[in-house]
C-alpha positions as CSV (number, residue, x, y, z in Angstrom):
1,M,69.3,157.7,146.6
2,P,72.2,157.7,144.2
3,N,74.2,155.4,146.5
4,R,71.3,152.8,146.5
5,I,71.2,153.1,142.6
6,I,75.0,152.4,142.5
7,K,74.8,149.5,144.9
8,L,71.9,148.0,142.8
9,K,74.0,148.5,139.6
10,I,77.0,146.6,141.4
11,I,74.7,143.8,142.4
12,L,73.3,143.5,138.9
13,I,76.7,143.5,137.4
14,L,78.0,140.8,139.8
15,A,75.0,138.8,139.0
16,A,75.7,139.1,135.3
17,I,79.3,138.1,135.9
18,I,78.2,135.0,137.9
19,S,75.6,134.0,135.2
20,T,78.1,134.4,132.5
21,S,80.7,132.4,134.4
22,A,78.3,129.7,135.0
23,I,77.3,129.5,131.3
24,F,81.0,129.6,130.3
25,T,81.7,126.8,132.7
26,Q,78.8,124.7,131.3
27,C,80.0,125.4,127.7
28,N,83.3,124.3,128.8
29,K,82.0,120.9,130.2
30,Q,80.0,120.4,127.0
31,S,82.9,121.3,124.7
32,D,84.8,118.3,126.2
33,T,82.2,115.9,124.7
34,L,83.3,114.5,121.4
35,A,80.3,112.2,120.9
36,E,77.0,111.0,122.5
37,I,75.7,107.5,122.1
38,G,72.6,107.1,124.1
39,E,73.5,107.9,127.6
40,K,77.3,107.3,126.7
41,K,79.4,110.4,126.3
42,I,82.9,110.2,124.8
43,S,85.0,113.0,126.4
44,G,88.2,114.3,124.9
45,K,90.2,112.7,127.7
46,D,88.6,109.2,127.0
47,F,89.3,109.5,123.3
48,M,92.8,110.8,123.7
49,Q,93.6,108.0,126.2
50,K,92.4,105.1,123.7
51,Y,93.8,107.0,120.7
52,Q,97.2,107.1,122.2
53,E,96.9,103.4,123.0
54,F,95.9,102.8,119.4
55,R,98.8,104.9,117.9
56,L,101.2,103.0,120.1
57,R,100.0,99.5,118.7
58,T,99.8,100.5,115.1
59,G,102.6,103.3,114.8
60,I,100.1,105.5,112.7
61,S,100.9,109.3,112.5
62,D,98.8,111.8,114.3
63,N,96.7,113.7,111.7
64,G,93.1,114.8,111.3
65,Q,92.1,111.9,109.1
66,A,93.5,109.6,111.7
67,R,91.7,111.2,114.6
68,R,88.3,111.3,112.6
69,G,88.6,107.5,111.6
70,F,89.3,106.6,115.1
71,L,86.4,108.6,116.5
72,K,84.1,107.0,113.9
73,N,85.3,103.6,115.0
74,Y,84.9,104.4,118.7
75,I,81.3,105.4,118.0
76,S,80.6,102.2,116.2
77,R,81.9,100.3,119.1
78,E,79.8,102.1,121.5
79,I,76.6,101.6,119.3
80,L,77.3,97.8,119.3
81,I,77.9,97.8,123.1
82,A,74.6,99.6,123.4
83,E,72.9,97.0,121.3
84,A,74.4,94.3,123.4
85,R,72.8,96.0,126.5
86,R,69.6,96.4,124.8
87,R,69.6,92.6,124.2
88,G,70.3,92.1,127.8
89,Y,73.5,90.5,127.3
90,H,74.7,92.2,130.6
91,S,72.0,91.1,132.7
92,D,71.1,87.5,131.7
93,A,72.7,84.5,133.5
94,E,75.9,84.5,131.4
95,G,76.3,88.3,131.8
96,K,75.9,88.4,135.4
97,K,78.3,85.6,135.8
98,E,80.9,87.4,133.7
99,T,80.4,90.6,135.6
100,E,81.0,88.9,138.8
101,R,84.0,87.3,137.3
102,I,85.4,90.5,136.1
103,E,84.7,92.1,139.6
104,I,86.6,89.4,141.2
105,Q,89.5,89.5,138.7
106,E,89.9,93.3,138.7
107,L,90.0,93.4,142.5
108,L,92.9,90.8,142.5
109,N,94.5,93.0,140.0
110,A,94.2,96.0,141.9
111,Y,95.7,94.3,144.9
112,H,98.6,93.0,142.7
113,R,99.2,96.4,141.2
114,K,99.5,97.9,144.8
115,F,101.8,95.2,146.3
116,I,103.5,93.7,143.1
117,I,103.3,95.6,139.9
118,E,104.4,99.0,141.5
119,K,107.6,97.5,142.6
120,M,108.4,95.7,139.4
121,N,110.9,96.9,136.7
122,V,111.6,95.7,133.1
123,D,114.9,96.7,131.5
124,E,116.3,96.6,127.9
125,D,118.4,93.5,128.5
126,E,115.5,91.5,129.7
127,L,113.4,92.4,126.6
128,I,116.3,91.3,124.4
129,Q,116.6,88.1,126.2
130,L,112.8,87.6,125.9
131,Y,112.9,88.3,122.3
132,H,115.6,85.4,121.6
133,R,113.4,83.2,123.9
134,F,110.3,83.9,121.7
135,N,112.4,82.6,118.8
136,T,113.7,79.5,120.4
137,R,112.0,76.1,121.0
138,L,113.2,73.8,123.6
139,K,112.9,70.0,124.0
140,A,113.2,68.9,127.6
141,R,112.2,66.2,129.9
142,H,111.5,66.5,133.7
143,L,110.9,64.6,137.0
144,Y,108.0,65.7,139.1
145,A,107.8,65.8,143.0
146,P,105.1,67.1,145.2
147,S,107.6,68.3,147.8
148,Y,111.0,69.7,148.0
149,V,112.2,66.9,150.1
150,K,111.2,64.4,147.4
151,A,112.6,66.5,144.6
152,D,115.9,66.8,146.4
153,S,116.0,63.0,146.8
154,L,115.4,62.7,143.2
155,Y,118.1,65.1,142.3
156,K,120.8,63.3,144.5
157,E,119.7,60.0,142.7
158,L,120.5,61.7,139.4
159,Q,123.8,62.9,140.7
160,N,124.6,59.4,141.7
161,G,124.2,58.1,138.3
162,K,120.4,57.1,138.0
163,T,118.7,58.1,134.7
164,F,115.6,60.1,134.0
165,E,114.2,56.9,132.5
166,E,114.7,55.0,135.7
167,L,113.4,57.6,138.1
168,A,110.4,58.7,135.9
169,R,108.7,55.3,136.7
170,E,108.4,56.4,140.4
171,S,108.1,60.2,139.7
172,F,104.8,60.0,137.6
173,N,101.5,58.2,137.6
174,D,101.0,59.0,133.7
175,P,102.1,56.0,131.9
176,V,103.3,57.9,129.0
177,L,105.6,60.1,131.1
178,Q,106.8,56.9,133.1
179,E,107.9,55.2,129.7
180,S,109.3,58.2,128.1
181,G,111.6,59.2,131.0
182,G,109.5,62.3,131.6
183,M,109.8,63.6,128.0
184,L,107.7,66.8,127.2
185,G,108.8,67.2,123.8
186,Y,109.3,70.7,122.1
187,F,107.6,73.7,123.8
188,S,108.1,77.4,123.5
189,V,107.2,80.6,125.3
190,S,104.1,80.7,127.5
191,E,103.4,77.0,127.1
192,M,104.7,75.9,130.5
193,D,104.6,77.1,134.0
194,P,106.4,80.4,134.3
195,A,109.1,79.2,136.9
196,F,109.6,76.0,134.8
197,E,110.0,78.2,131.6
198,D,112.5,80.5,133.2
199,A,114.6,77.6,134.5
200,A,114.4,75.6,131.2
201,Y,115.6,78.6,129.1
202,S,118.4,79.2,131.3
203,L,119.9,75.8,130.9
204,A,122.4,74.7,128.3
205,V,121.7,71.6,126.1
206,G,122.3,68.4,128.3
207,E,122.3,70.3,131.6
208,I,120.1,69.3,134.6
209,S,118.5,71.9,136.9
210,R,118.3,71.7,140.6
211,P,114.6,71.3,141.9
212,V,112.5,74.1,140.6
213,R,109.4,75.3,142.6
214,I,106.4,75.2,140.1
215,R,102.8,76.0,140.7
216,N,101.8,72.4,141.9
217,G,105.2,71.0,143.3
218,Y,108.7,70.7,142.1
219,S,110.4,69.9,138.8
220,I,113.8,68.7,137.8
221,I,114.6,69.6,134.2
222,K,117.0,68.5,131.6
223,V,117.1,70.4,128.3
224,E,117.6,67.8,125.3
225,D,117.6,70.2,122.5
226,K,117.4,73.9,121.5
227,I,116.2,75.4,118.2
228,T,116.6,79.0,117.6
229,K,115.0,80.7,114.6
230,P,118.0,81.4,112.2
231,I,117.2,85.0,111.4
232,L,116.7,87.6,114.2
233,T,116.7,91.3,113.3
234,E,116.9,94.5,115.3
235,F,113.9,95.8,113.0
236,E,111.7,92.7,114.2
237,Y,112.7,93.3,117.8
238,A,111.6,96.9,117.6
239,Q,108.4,95.9,116.0
240,Q,107.7,93.4,118.8
241,K,109.1,95.4,121.6
242,Q,105.8,96.7,123.1
243,R,104.4,93.1,122.9
244,L,107.5,91.7,124.6
245,Q,107.1,94.5,127.4
246,T,103.5,93.5,128.0
247,Y,104.3,89.8,128.2
248,L,107.3,90.3,130.5
249,E,105.4,92.4,132.8
250,R,102.6,89.9,133.0
251,H,105.2,87.0,133.2
252,K,106.9,88.8,136.1
253,M,103.5,89.5,137.8
254,L,102.6,85.6,137.5
255,R,106.0,84.8,139.2
256,S,105.5,87.2,141.9
257,S,102.0,86.2,142.3
258,Q,103.0,82.6,142.7
259,V,105.5,83.6,145.4
260,L,102.6,85.6,147.2
261,V,100.3,82.6,147.1
262,D,103.0,80.2,148.4
263,S,103.9,82.7,151.2
264,L,100.3,83.3,152.1
265,R,99.5,79.6,152.3
266,D,102.0,79.1,154.8
267,V,100.9,82.1,156.8
268,L,97.2,81.1,156.7
269,N,98.1,77.6,157.9
270,V,96.2,75.7,155.3
271,T,95.4,72.3,156.4
272,F,93.2,69.5,154.7
273,N,90.9,66.7,155.7
274,E,92.7,64.1,153.7
275,E,89.9,61.5,153.6
276,V,87.4,64.2,152.2
277,V,90.1,65.2,149.7
278,Q,90.3,61.6,148.5
279,Q,86.6,61.4,148.1
280,L,86.2,64.7,146.5
281,Y,89.1,63.7,144.0
282,G,87.5,60.3,143.2
283,T,84.1,62.2,142.4
284,L,85.9,64.8,140.1
285,K,87.9,62.0,138.3
286,E,84.7,59.9,137.8
287,N,82.9,63.0,136.4
288,R,85.9,63.8,134.0
289,D,86.0,60.2,132.9
290,N,82.5,60.1,132.1
291,K,82.7,63.5,130.6
292,S,80.1,64.8,132.9
293,G,79.9,67.3,135.7
294,I,83.2,69.1,135.1
295,E,81.5,71.4,132.5
296,N,78.5,72.3,134.7
297,T,77.7,75.6,135.7
298,A,78.4,74.7,139.3
299,V,81.9,73.4,138.2
300,F,81.7,70.2,140.0
301,S,78.9,67.8,140.4
302,I,79.1,66.7,143.9
303,P,76.8,64.1,145.8
304,E,74.6,65.8,148.5
305,N,76.2,63.6,151.2
306,L,79.6,65.2,150.4
307,L,78.8,68.8,150.2
308,K,78.5,69.4,154.0
309,E,81.9,67.6,154.8
310,E,84.6,69.9,156.0
311,V,87.5,69.8,153.4
312,V,90.0,72.6,154.3
313,R,90.8,74.6,157.4
314,S,92.8,77.9,157.7
315,D,93.2,81.1,159.6
316,N,90.7,82.5,157.0
317,G,88.0,80.0,158.2
318,V,86.7,76.5,157.7
319,W,85.3,75.4,154.3
320,N,83.1,72.4,153.4
321,V,82.9,70.9,149.9
322,A,80.0,73.2,149.2
323,D,82.1,76.2,150.0
324,V,84.9,75.0,147.6
325,Q,82.3,74.4,144.8
326,K,81.0,78.1,145.2
327,Q,84.5,79.5,145.4
328,A,85.5,77.4,142.3
329,R,82.7,78.9,140.2
330,Y,84.7,81.6,138.6
331,T,87.8,79.6,137.8
332,S,88.6,78.7,134.1
333,Q,88.1,75.4,132.4
334,S,91.8,75.0,132.1
335,Q,92.2,75.5,135.7
336,Q,89.6,72.8,136.4
337,N,91.3,70.4,134.1
338,W,94.6,70.9,135.6
339,I,93.2,68.8,138.7
340,R,95.0,65.4,138.0
341,S,95.9,64.2,141.3
342,T,95.0,64.7,144.9
343,E,97.9,67.1,145.4
344,K,96.7,69.2,142.6
345,L,93.3,69.4,144.1
346,K,94.9,70.5,147.3
347,D,96.8,73.1,145.5
348,F,93.7,74.1,143.6
349,I,91.7,74.5,146.9
350,A,94.5,76.2,148.8
351,G,94.8,78.8,145.9
352,L,90.9,79.6,146.4
353,V,91.5,80.0,150.1
354,V,94.5,82.5,149.3
355,R,92.2,84.2,146.7
356,S,89.5,84.7,149.2
357,Y,91.9,86.2,151.8
358,I,93.4,88.6,149.2
359,L,90.0,89.8,148.1
360,G,89.0,90.4,151.7
361,Q,92.2,92.3,152.2
362,A,91.5,94.3,149.1
363,K,88.1,95.2,150.2
364,S,89.3,96.2,153.7
365,L,91.8,98.6,152.0
366,G,88.9,100.0,149.9
367,L,90.4,98.9,146.6
368,H,86.8,98.1,145.2
369,N,85.8,101.7,145.8
370,T,88.6,103.5,143.9
371,H,88.1,105.2,140.6
372,D,90.6,103.1,138.8
373,Y,88.8,99.7,139.8
374,K,85.5,100.9,138.7
375,I,86.8,102.2,135.4
376,S,88.7,98.8,134.8
377,V,85.4,96.8,135.6
378,A,83.3,99.0,133.2
379,E,85.9,98.8,130.5
380,N,86.3,94.9,130.8
381,L,82.6,94.5,130.9
382,D,82.3,96.7,127.7
383,T,84.9,94.5,126.1
384,Y,83.1,91.5,126.8
385,L,79.7,92.9,125.5
386,L,81.3,93.9,122.3
387,K,82.9,90.5,121.9
388,R,79.6,88.8,122.6
389,I,77.5,90.9,120.2
390,E,80.1,90.6,117.4
391,Q,80.3,86.8,117.9
392,S,76.5,86.7,117.7
393,L,76.4,88.8,114.5
394,Y,79.2,86.7,113.1
395,Q,77.4,83.4,113.7
396,E,74.4,84.9,112.0
397,I,76.1,85.6,108.7
398,P,74.3,83.1,106.2
399,V,76.6,81.0,104.3
400,P,74.9,78.6,101.7
401,E,76.7,75.3,101.0
402,D,76.9,76.1,97.3
403,S,78.6,79.4,98.1
404,L,81.2,77.6,100.2
405,F,81.8,75.2,97.4
406,A,82.1,77.9,94.8
407,Y,84.5,79.9,96.8
408,Y,86.7,76.7,97.5
409,T,86.7,75.9,93.7
410,N,87.7,79.4,92.8
411,N,90.3,79.8,95.4
412,K,91.9,76.2,95.7
413,D,95.5,77.6,96.0
414,S,94.5,79.6,99.1
415,F,93.5,76.3,101.0
416,A,96.9,74.8,101.0
417,K,99.2,73.7,103.8
418,P,102.4,76.1,103.4
419,P,105.8,74.6,102.2
420,K,108.3,73.8,104.8
421,I,112.0,73.7,104.9
422,N,114.3,72.0,107.4
423,L,117.6,74.0,107.6
424,Q,121.0,73.3,109.2
425,Q,122.5,76.7,110.4
426,I,125.9,78.1,111.2
427,V,125.7,81.2,113.1
428,I,128.9,83.3,113.4
429,D,129.6,86.5,115.3
430,D,132.7,88.0,113.5
431,P,133.2,88.6,109.7
432,E,136.8,87.0,109.6
433,T,135.4,83.7,110.7
434,A,132.5,84.0,108.3
435,N,134.8,84.2,105.4
436,T,136.8,81.4,106.5
437,V,133.7,79.2,106.9
438,K,132.6,80.3,103.3
439,E,136.1,79.3,102.0
440,M,135.8,76.0,103.4
441,L,132.3,75.2,102.3
442,E,133.4,76.2,98.7
443,R,136.2,73.5,99.0
444,N,133.4,71.0,100.2
445,H,134.3,70.7,103.8
446,S,131.6,68.8,105.8
447,Y,128.8,71.4,106.7
448,S,128.1,69.4,109.9
449,D,131.7,69.6,111.0
450,L,131.7,73.2,110.5
451,V,128.6,73.7,112.6
452,Q,130.2,71.9,115.4
453,K,133.4,73.7,115.2
454,Y,132.2,77.4,114.5
455,S,128.5,78.0,115.2
456,I,127.9,79.9,118.3
457,L,124.5,78.4,118.9
458,A,124.4,75.4,121.3
459,T,122.4,72.5,119.9
460,A,122.0,68.8,120.5
461,E,124.7,66.7,119.1
462,S,122.1,64.5,117.5
463,S,120.9,67.4,115.6
464,P,123.6,70.0,115.2
465,G,122.3,73.3,113.8
466,M,118.9,72.0,112.8
467,S,116.2,74.6,112.7
468,G,113.3,72.2,112.4
469,Y,110.7,72.7,109.8
470,L,110.0,76.3,108.9
471,T,107.5,78.0,106.8
472,P,107.8,81.1,104.7
473,G,106.3,83.1,107.5
474,D,109.1,82.1,109.9
475,L,111.9,83.4,107.4
476,G,110.3,86.9,106.7
477,G,111.9,88.9,104.0
478,Y,114.5,86.0,103.4
479,A,111.9,83.4,102.4
480,D,112.2,83.5,98.7
481,K,116.1,83.1,98.9
482,V,115.8,80.3,101.3
483,F,113.1,78.4,99.7
484,A,114.9,78.7,96.4
485,L,117.4,76.2,97.8
486,E,117.5,72.6,96.7
487,S,118.4,69.7,99.1
488,D,122.0,69.8,100.2
489,E,122.5,73.4,98.8
490,W,123.7,76.1,101.3
491,L,123.3,79.9,101.3
492,G,125.4,82.4,103.0
493,P,126.6,84.3,104.9
494,L,123.6,86.4,105.4
495,K,124.3,89.5,107.5
496,V,121.7,89.7,110.2
497,D,122.3,92.6,112.6
498,T,125.7,91.6,114.0
499,L,125.6,88.0,113.1
500,Y,126.6,86.1,109.8
501,I,124.5,83.1,109.0
502,F,124.9,80.0,106.7
503,L,122.0,78.0,105.9
504,K,121.9,74.5,104.3
505,C,118.8,72.9,103.0
506,I,118.3,69.5,104.6
507,D,114.8,68.7,103.5
508,K,111.9,70.5,101.7
509,I,108.0,69.7,101.8
510,P,106.0,71.3,99.1
511,P,102.7,73.0,99.7
512,K,99.6,70.6,99.7
513,T,96.3,71.6,98.5
514,M,93.5,70.4,100.7
515,G,90.2,68.8,99.7
516,F,86.9,70.6,100.1
517,E,85.8,68.6,103.2
518,E,89.4,68.9,104.7
519,A,89.3,72.7,104.1
520,R,85.6,73.3,104.9
521,A,86.1,75.0,108.2
522,D,88.8,77.3,106.6
523,V,86.6,78.0,103.7
524,E,83.6,79.0,105.9
525,K,85.9,81.3,107.8
526,A,87.2,82.9,104.6
527,V,83.6,83.4,103.3
528,K,82.4,84.9,106.5
529,A,85.4,87.0,106.9
530,R,84.7,88.6,103.4
531,K,81.2,89.3,104.5
532,W,82.0,90.3,108.1
533,M,83.1,94.0,107.6
534,K,79.9,94.7,105.4
535,T,77.7,92.8,107.7
536,R,79.0,94.8,110.7
537,K,78.8,98.0,109.0
538,N,75.0,97.4,107.9
539,K,74.2,96.2,111.4
540,I,75.6,99.3,113.1
541,K,73.5,101.5,110.7
542,E,70.5,99.4,111.7
543,F,71.2,99.7,115.4
544,R,71.9,103.4,115.0
545,R,68.4,104.1,114.0
546,N,67.3,103.1,117.4
547,I,69.6,105.0,119.5
548,Y,70.5,108.7,119.9
549,V,74.1,109.4,118.3
550,K,75.5,112.9,117.9
551,S,79.1,113.7,117.3
552,Y,81.4,116.7,117.2
553,P,84.5,115.8,115.1
554,E,85.2,119.4,114.5
555,K,86.4,119.4,118.1
556,L,89.1,116.9,117.3
557,K,91.7,119.6,116.3
558,T,91.3,121.3,119.6
559,I,92.3,118.3,121.6
560,S,96.0,118.3,122.7
561,Y,98.1,115.3,123.9
562,N,98.9,117.3,127.0
């Protein structure tokens, strides 16, 4: 009997331990929750991941106030997303299409991460080089060819003495490019094809590239001018470093993706029905010229008799025009507008074929079932819903006409085109030469001659050392000093990092106040911007009354970065 009692006690004790352990485990699970918004729960892990990203972007210090403020904003964001879902923004026609687009894009991203990004490195020298590139504008011309053989032929003709002006007439269908010798004017970072950009920025002024493989063919590039912002500092570089890192990673991914697409196009043996390509391009061109069809939901408005025609064949299958129309549904407007020739149409279709193949490979690898993929899709959909609900609320802000005019009248100085200044710069990399140049300028030596002789920046002879027109925002903390210059006055040397810079004022354009009608769009933006935060705050309060919201800010101090 005593033994049975002992055994019973042991069983009861074990049961109590198991029960306590279960309760403790449940409490631990609950303790990780910082907030509940409807069915959405913000865990400590979710909070810390986004909080760290926020701190990285803003540079703020970690403290209790910062954590509480971020949690409050996080909750407000989720309330807005919940309202967007309540309105059905995720399930209406636009929302469904966006969800499908996100799923496709994130699956492509998952494939690229596995086969491209994981093998990609970014070093400090590349970031510094990119920083200088971001602050440099190029003026260039080019010749285009659909194939390497044609591009190489054009390059040899240039080497034998022919000019861009002569060859542009046979290189382009565009009459403007034909007459201008392929002149593109000034451009800066991210405005051109990534391969074109890399090649152009590597050239000296006056230098001509060999044929460069771009997205839709080949280009031969000649740089005509190079204008670098006169004042570049280590402080600005440090501030922009994270943005530069993100941009460079994306830039490298685009370049690597292009190489991948090109190789897969060859591997898949993509071939076209040239007659149908011609017919399809004619239809698209007519639609674009008539400003119809190209903006339809179906992307292309195609005659029924053409839809069943085979247009492309590859190892990935045979597609008719209707298949192309379906596959093109999730391409962007800019991608569609890019189709300006039959060659570009073929590149566009080949890109769809390769994309379809990559998506199939990604699914066969199970990338669409991974946790990271599902999280990325959910986060991107939430971002879309947040943007859509905020745009809707912003559009609903009432702005009476008399309020617009009153605001404009009271703030005319705010609606002015900023002053601009054109500078001629001498950039020197050692103090002794800088002192020599200063002494020569004080003795009235020709500024332009000194630019040519001493400046380390390469620029076109037709505009030696010219900065182009700059605004105060371009000059940062030096703006007041520089804009105090009168025409033909010079300033310097300014010590900027390891450089010594002289600046001469060539021309100034004063600020210009805009009339009400000219400034109306900016006035409306300003008035709505003033009302936006209050409107948003009030709307969040209103939406909060219709959803369960509970937060536990006291737990923030227990969350560690580890």
